[in-house]
C-alpha positions in Angstrom: 121.8 118.3 112.7 124.4 120.3 110.8 127.1 122.3 112.6 126.0 125.8 113.4 122.3 124.9 113.7 120.9 125.3 117.2 117.4 125.9 118.2 116.4 126.9 114.7 119.1 129.5 114.4 122.3 129.6 112.3 125.3 130.8 114.1 128.6 131.9 112.5 131.7 131.7 114.7 133.5 135.1 115.1 136.5 133.6 113.3 134.3 133.0 110.2 132.8 136.5 110.1 134.7 138.3 107.4 133.8 141.5 105.9 134.6 141.8 102.2 134.6 145.2 100.4 133.2 144.9 96.9 134.1 147.5 94.3 131.5 148.0 91.5 132.3 149.1 88.0 129.9 150.7 85.5 129.4 147.2 83.9 127.6 146.1 87.0 125.0 149.0 86.9 122.4 146.8 85.2 122.9 144.1 87.9 122.6 146.7 90.7 119.2 147.7 89.3 118.1 144.1 89.4 119.4 143.7 92.9 117.5 146.7 94.1 114.3 145.4 92.5 114.8 142.0 94.2 115.5 143.6 97.5 112.2 145.7 97.2 110.3 142.5 96.5 111.9 140.7 99.4 111.1 143.5 101.7 107.4 143.5 100.7 107.3 139.7 101.2 108.9 140.1 104.7 106.3 142.8 105.6 103.4 140.6 104.5 104.8 137.8 106.7 105.3 140.4 109.5 109.0 139.7 109.7 112.2 141.6 109.2 114.1 140.9 106.0 116.8 139.1 107.8 114.2 136.9 109.6 112.6 136.0 106.2 116.0 135.1 104.8 116.7 132.9 107.8 113.3 131.2 107.5 113.7 130.5 103.8 117.2 129.2 104.2 116.1 126.9 107.1 113.2 125.6 105.0 115.5 125.0 102.1 118.1 123.2 104.1 115.4 121.0 105.7 114.0 120.3 102.2 117.3 119.1 100.8 118.3 117.2 103.9 121.1 119.3 105.3 119.2 119.6 108.6 116.4 117.7 110.2 113.0 119.4 110.1 112.1 121.2 113.3 108.9 120.2 115.1 
């Protein structure tokens, strides 16, 4: 089991929680439109699975980590 994985949840130590402020320029406007579209699609997927967006991200990340062998599959 990888560090930070406990009972199917990923935990980040308070010392590792860092907030980073990102400044966007006009050259990133096209990327922002793509990001918004992806977020809308992800929100719809979460609703269909009756989850919050953060719960869906956690589920997908856990499944991916299990698939590539970073963590053992939960039973």
